N, C-alpha and C positions, 0 to 999 in steps of 0.2 A: 774816536777818530781824531787824528791829529794831523794838520796840515803842516808841511815844511816846504820853505823855498830853498830849492838846490837845483838851478837851471843845468848844471852839468851832468848831475846824477840823472835828472829827468831826461836830457838828451841821450845819455848813455842807455837808459831802459829803452827808448824809442828805438835806438839803432841796434841794440841787442835782440829785441824781439821783433824787430822789423815792422814796428806798429804804424809807421807812416803809410806802409802799402794797403792799409785798411781804407784809405781816403785819399781824396785829391788835396782838400784844404790842409793847411799848415797845423799839424797836431802840437808841435812844439808851443805854438803861439796860443793856442786854446787850453792846454792842460796844465794841471797841478799835481803835485803829490801828496799821498794821504797814507798814513799807517794806521793799522787796526791790531788791537790786541785779541789774543785768543778768545773766542766765545763771543766777541763784538759782532753786532749785526751791521751788514753793508746795505741789505735790504729787508723790509719787513712786509709781509703779506697785508696787502690793503693799502698800503702807503707808497705812492711814487717816489722813487729816489730823487734826489737833486743832482744826481751825477750819473753819467755813464762811465764804468769803470773797466780798466784794463788790468788784470791782476798781473803782477810782475815779480812778487816775491810770496811765498807762502802758499797755502792751499785753503779753499773755501768749500763749504758744503751747501748745496742748494736742496731745501728739503720743503716738504709740505706736511699736512696732517690728514689722517684718514678720518672716517666719520665717528671712529670711537678715540679720536684725539692721539691716536699712535703716530709717531714720527715717521715719515716715509722720506728716505734719502732719494732724491730724483737725479742728482748729479754730484759729481766731486771734481771740482775745477782746479786746474793748476795753470801756471803761467804758459802763454800769454793769453788767457781766455778773458774775452769781453763780457761784462755783466750788466744787464738792465736794458739790452736792445730790445727785447721782445715786449716790454711795458712801459717802462719809465720814459724811453724816448718818445713814445706816443701819448704819454700822459693817461695810461690806462693803469688800473689797480693791478699790482702784482698778484698772481695767484700762489706764489711760492715765496719763502724767504731764503736769504744767503747770509751765512755767518761764517767768521773766521774759524777754520779749524786749527789754524796755528797763527802765530804773528805773522802779518801779511802787509805787503805795500802794494799801492794801487795808483796807476796813472790814472787820473779822473778828469773828465770833461764836465764842466758845469752846465746843466741843461738849461736853466733858465737864460743863459746868454746864448748858448750854441745849439739849441735843439732845432731851431729853422735852419741853420747851417748844414747840420748833419742830415737832415730830412732832404736836403736839396743837393747833397753830394752824391753823385751817381755811383762812383766807385764804392763809396760806403754802403749804399743800398744794395749794391749787387753782392758785396761780402756778408752783409747781414743775411740776405736772403739764403746764401749757401750755408751759412751758420745754422739758421733756424731749420733748414731741411735736414741737416745733420743731426740736430737735437730732436726733432721729430722722430727719426728712426732710433734714437737712444731711447726715447720714451717707449717705443715699442718693444725694444730689447729690455728695458726695465719690467715691463708688464710680463714679458715671457719668463724672465729670470726669478721672479717672485714664486712661480710655480715649482722651481727647482729645489731639490734637498739643500740644506744648509751646507752639507759636504762639498756638494758640487760648486756652490757659489765661493766657498772659502777656498777649494783648490784653485779655482780660476782666478781669484784674487791674489793669492800668494804668488803664482806664476807670473801673473801681470806686474807685481809690484817689488819682485825680488830684484836685487842687485848683488852680482857675484855670489849667486847661491846663498844669500842672506835676506832675511825678511825681517824688517825693522818697524812696520808700521804701528801706530799706536792703536792699542786694541779696542780702545772705547770709541774711537773714530771708526775703525774697521766694523764694529758692531753697527754702526748707524748707517754706514753705507751699504751694508748687506741687509739691512732691515731685519735684524734678529736681535734678542736680547744679549745683554753681555754675558749672562750666565750660561745661555745657550752656546755662545761663541766659544767660551772657555772650555765647556764640555767637549766641543768639537776639536779644539786644538789639543786636548788630552788625548783624545782618540788618536789624532794624528801622530802624536808622540809615541803612544803605546804600539802603534803599527810602523815604527821607526821611519815614518815619512819626513819627519822634522826632529830637530833637537834643540832644546831650550838653552840659550846662551846668555850671556849678562847683557848684551844689547840687542835682543831680538831671538830670532830662531835660524839656525842653519837648516837648509834643505839637504836631507840624506838621500832622497830617492826621487829624482825627477821624473824618470818614466812612470813610477807608480802615482805620483800627483797628476800627471797629463793624463793617464789612463782613467783615473778616477774621475776627472772633471769631465772627459770624453764620454765615458760609459754611463755615469749617472745623469749626465745632461739629457739621456734619451729615455729615462725611466718615467 
């Protein structure tokens, strides 16, 4: 983690992602900027973070471990997601870890100085309540999705993350998010290619048959 002082850049992030709308207190006066390298942890299980984060560049993975130490991806956050509001804000021990899936930048509020300020900010608390409700529903969706075939999950994931009929997501991260082994994921991609659903290109995969992918996701999700 590296801290850098750039008030103009910080102000631009706050404006771009409308972060001030999260709270009544002046975010610019409280916040700093930090960068993280890929695979670097922002939050570790069992250790309260020193900061409340707003992700403004890159992506992070929220994960935990099953009883057999298998990594389970809980969420995959993109800008401008807040991180640490469920535990670190209240000085509780986090039950999951957060690590950078790519190089990323966060707007950070030091909790040793502003924890009490945030806890008394009515608009902030209302926003966090809405966010936690959404994440509770996401947790239910995660539990349901783990019972679906890998083909279903992958078809849905490709459709959700394609841009202009092109899918370029890093496959190791994709495997972690879908909670499958990298080898199993590659076999599924090979099957999709053989069925002419996608085509390998230099920078990812071209989607050849949208209707077939949509049908695969919809039909198999009910098996």
